[in-house]
C-alpha positions in Angstrom: -83.6 -184.7 64.1 -81.8 -182.3 61.7 -82.2 -184.7 58.8 -85.9 -185.2 59.5 -86.4 -181.4 59.7 -84.6 -180.9 56.4 -86.9 -183.5 54.8 -90.0 -181.7 56.2 -88.7 -178.3 54.8 -87.9 -179.9 51.4 -91.5 -181.3 51.2 -93.0 -178.0 52.4 -91.1 -176.1 49.7 -92.9 -178.2 47.1 -96.1 -176.4 48.1 -94.7 -173.1 46.8 -95.5 -172.0 43.2 -92.1 -173.0 41.8 -92.1 -176.1 44.0 -95.3 -177.4 42.4 -93.6 -177.3 39.0 -90.5 -179.0 40.4 -92.6 -181.7 42.1 -94.4 -182.4 38.8 -91.0 -182.6 37.0 -89.6 -185.0 39.6 -92.6 -187.3 39.4 -92.7 -187.2 35.6 -89.0 -188.2 35.4 -89.0 -190.9 38.0 -88.0 -193.7 35.7 -85.0 -195.7 34.7 -82.3 -193.9 32.9 -82.3 -194.3 29.1 -79.4 -196.2 27.6 -78.0 -193.0 26.1 -78.1 -191.1 29.4 -76.6 -194.1 31.3 -73.8 -194.2 28.7 -73.2 -190.5 29.0 -73.0 -190.7 32.8 -70.4 -193.4 32.5 -68.4 -191.3 30.0 -68.4 -188.5 32.6 -65.8 -190.5 34.5 -63.3 -189.6 31.9 -63.5 -186.0 33.2 -62.4 -186.7 36.8 -59.3 -184.6 37.5 -58.9 -183.6 33.9 -57.9 -180.1 34.9 -56.1 -181.0 38.1 -54.5 -178.0 40.0 -55.7 -175.5 37.3 -57.8 -172.3 37.5 -61.1 -171.7 35.9 -63.7 -168.8 35.7 -67.4 -169.5 36.0 -69.1 -166.7 34.1 -72.7 -166.0 35.2 -75.1 -163.7 33.4 -75.7 -161.0 36.0 -75.6 -157.3 34.9 -72.5 -156.7 37.0 -70.5 -158.3 34.1 -71.2 -155.2 32.0 -68.5 -153.4 33.7 -65.8 -156.1 33.2 -63.4 -156.4 30.3 -64.2 -160.0 29.4 -61.5 -160.1 26.8 -59.1 -160.6 29.7 -60.4 -164.1 29.9 -58.8 -165.1 26.6 -56.5 -168.1 27.3 -58.3 -168.9 30.6 -60.5 -171.9 31.2 -64.0 -170.5 31.3 -67.4 -172.2 32.0 -70.4 -170.3 30.7 -74.0 -170.9 31.5 -77.4 -170.7 29.8 -77.5 -167.7 27.5 -73.8 -166.8 28.3 -72.9 -167.1 24.6 -74.5 -163.7 24.2 -71.8 -162.0 26.4 -69.9 -159.2 24.7 -66.4 -160.4 23.7 -67.6 -164.0 23.8 -65.8 -164.6 20.5 -62.6 -163.4 22.0 -62.4 -165.7 25.1 -64.6 -168.7 24.0 -65.5 -170.8 27.0 -64.3 -174.4 27.3 -67.6 -175.7 28.8 -71.2 -174.6 28.7 -73.9 -175.6 31.2 -77.7 -175.5 31.1 -79.7 -176.8 34.2 -83.0 -178.5 34.2 -85.7 -176.5 32.3 -89.0 -175.6 33.9 -91.7 -175.9 31.3 -94.1 -173.2 32.3 -93.9 -170.4 29.8 -91.2 -172.4 28.0 -92.6 -175.0 25.5 -90.7 -177.8 23.8 -90.8 -175.7 20.7 -89.2 -172.8 22.6 -86.4 -175.1 23.9 -85.7 -176.5 20.4 -85.4 -172.9 19.1 -83.2 -171.9 22.1 -80.9 -174.9 21.7 -80.6 -174.1 18.0 -79.5 -170.6 18.8 -77.1 -171.9 21.4 -75.6 -174.4 19.0 -75.0 -171.7 16.3 -73.2 -169.4 18.8 -71.1 -171.9 20.7 -67.7 -172.9 19.2 -66.2 -176.2 20.1 -67.4 -176.1 23.7 -68.5 -179.3 25.4 -72.1 -178.9 26.6 -73.6 -180.1 29.9 -77.4 -180.5 30.0 -79.9 -182.0 32.4 -80.9 -185.5 31.6 -84.5 -184.3 31.4 -83.7 -182.8 28.0 -81.9 -185.9 26.6 -84.9 -187.3 24.8 -85.7 -183.9 23.2 -82.1 -183.6 22.0 -82.2 -187.2 20.6 -85.6 -186.9 19.0 -84.8 -183.7 17.1 -81.1 -184.4 16.4 -80.0 -181.2 18.2 -76.4 -180.2 18.7 -75.3 -182.3 15.8 -71.5 -182.9 15.9 -71.1 -181.4 19.4 -70.2 -183.4 22.5 -73.2 -183.3 24.8 -72.9 -184.6 28.3 -75.7 -185.0 30.8 -76.1 -184.7 34.5 -78.9 -186.4 36.3 -80.2 -183.8 38.7 -82.0 -185.8 41.4 -82.5 -185.3 45.1 -81.9 -182.3 47.3 -78.6 -181.0 48.7 -80.3 -181.0 52.0 -80.3 -184.8 51.9 -76.6 -185.0 51.2 -74.2 -185.1 54.2 -71.0 -186.1 52.4 -68.2 -183.5 51.9 -66.7 -185.6 49.1 -66.6 -183.9 45.6 -69.9 -184.6 43.9 -69.5 -187.4 41.4 -71.1 -186.3 38.1 -71.0 -189.8 36.7 -73.8 -190.6 39.3 -77.0 -188.7 40.0 -76.3 -185.4 41.6 -78.3 -182.9 43.7 -80.7 -180.7 41.7 -79.8 -177.0 41.6 -81.7 -173.7 42.2 -79.4 -171.8 39.9 -77.0 -172.9 37.2 -73.8 -171.6 38.8 -74.2 -174.4 41.4 -74.3 -176.9 38.6 -71.1 -175.3 37.1 -69.4 -175.4 40.5 -70.1 -179.2 40.8 -68.7 -179.8 37.4 -65.6 -177.6 37.9 -64.7 -179.4 41.1 -65.1 -182.8 39.5 -62.9 -181.6 36.6 -60.1 -181.0 39.2 -59.9 -177.2 39.2 -58.3 -176.1 42.4 -59.1 -172.4 42.0 -62.6 -171.4 40.8 -63.5 -167.8 40.2 -67.1 -166.6 40.1 -68.1 -163.7 37.8 -71.5 -162.2 37.2 -73.2 -164.3 40.0 -75.2 -161.4 41.4 -78.2 -163.0 43.1 -79.4 -159.6 44.3 -82.8 -159.3 42.5 -84.5 -159.6 45.9 -83.0 -156.2 46.7 -84.1 -154.4 43.5 -87.2 -156.5 42.7 -86.0 -156.7 39.2 -84.0 -159.2 37.2 -81.7 -158.1 34.4 -79.0 -159.7 32.3 -75.6 -158.5 31.1 -76.9 -158.7 27.6 -80.2 -158.6 25.6 -81.9 -162.0 25.3 -82.9 -163.3 21.9 -84.8 -166.5 21.5 -85.4 -166.7 25.3 -86.7 -163.2 25.7 -89.9 -163.1 27.8 -89.7 -166.8 28.7 -88.9 -166.6 32.4 -92.1 -167.1 34.3 -90.7 -165.5 37.4 -90.4 -162.0 35.9 -92.5 -159.8 33.6 -91.3 -158.6 30.2 -89.5 -155.6 31.8 -87.8 -157.8 34.4 -90.1 -157.1 37.4 -90.4 -160.0 39.7 -93.8 -161.8 39.6 -93.3 -163.5 42.9 -93.8 -162.0 46.4 -91.0 -161.8 48.9 -92.3 -164.9 50.7 -91.8 -167.2 47.7 -88.7 -165.4 46.6 -87.0 -165.9 50.0 -88.0 -169.5 50.2 -86.2 -170.1 46.9 -83.2 -168.1 48.1 -82.9 -170.1 51.3 -82.7 -173.3 49.2 -80.1 -171.6 46.9 -77.9 -170.3 49.8 -78.0 -173.8 51.5 -76.6 -175.2 48.2 -73.8 -172.6 48.1 -73.0 -173.4 51.7 -72.8 -177.1 50.9 -70.6 -176.4 47.9 -68.4 -174.2 50.1 -68.0 -177.0 52.7 -67.1 -179.5 50.0 -64.5 -177.1 48.5 -62.9 -176.5 51.9 -62.8 -180.2 52.7 -61.0 -180.9 49.4 -58.5 -178.1 49.3 -60.4 -176.1 46.6 -60.5 -172.3 46.7 -63.6 -170.7 45.4 -63.4 -166.9 45.0 -66.3 -164.5 44.2 -65.0 -161.8 41.9 -68.5 -160.5 41.0 -68.6 -156.7 41.3 -71.2 -156.3 44.0 -74.0 -158.8 44.2 -75.4 -160.5 47.3 -73.6 -163.9 47.3 -71.6 -163.9 50.6 -70.6 -167.6 50.9 -67.1 -167.2 49.4 -64.1 -164.9 49.8 -64.0 -161.8 47.6 -61.3 -160.6 45.2 -61.5 -157.9 42.5 -61.6 -159.2 39.0 -58.6 -157.2 37.8 -56.4 -158.6 40.6 -56.2 -162.0 38.8 -54.3 -160.4 35.9 -51.9 -158.3 38.0 -50.0 -161.2 39.4 
């Protein structure tokens, strides 16, 4: 009964504005994996347990990060996301991995994505990059990220359809994500990190009705179809809450997987609305 209800809710969510775009994307990409993506997935097996028993920081892009001394992350294993290379002090701590989820082509065109990926490539150091397989052909066709290791995740079905509490295997199709920190968490757990610290994962725009970053966007400025140029939300509370419900279910699933596998996830974001993980102040990690 519960499984059937989840499927009904998943289908119903496709009728919402964002869901229409997501449904189109899923239908468009319902095909066999290209040889390059299949090979990349197989290569992801090399990452299993690579950082066993280590600690990492997942650095989101929420404005709460402005009050943190990110230079403290120097020497730490850091996973950045999306435009995270624009963080202050990025050149001091240099993340080990960088993640970008599936791209929704509404206000973003292929030309926009090519420009964005070019900016990303010029700012990142030697970081390994994780992209959605939906961008693999674009990367290949335009020879993007030349000389950089690019790995792909096949973001497929819903977390609502997944009942297993095993660590998500990124060498196989994985659940699609509502927000990139969920993608980073799946990767971090597969890499073997036993302590994962979240920073700048605010998720509180439903409280302020605005969405801001910890930095000024460059190439991607004005390309988010869910907000206006000044950061005001374009969606009403009904659609916003539907998306948040999906996102919170994903975080709950991640939390359950972590607990079942002896992994500690800690939210050290100053403030923010995410309440699925224990809290600890950022500075406390460096006072031990």
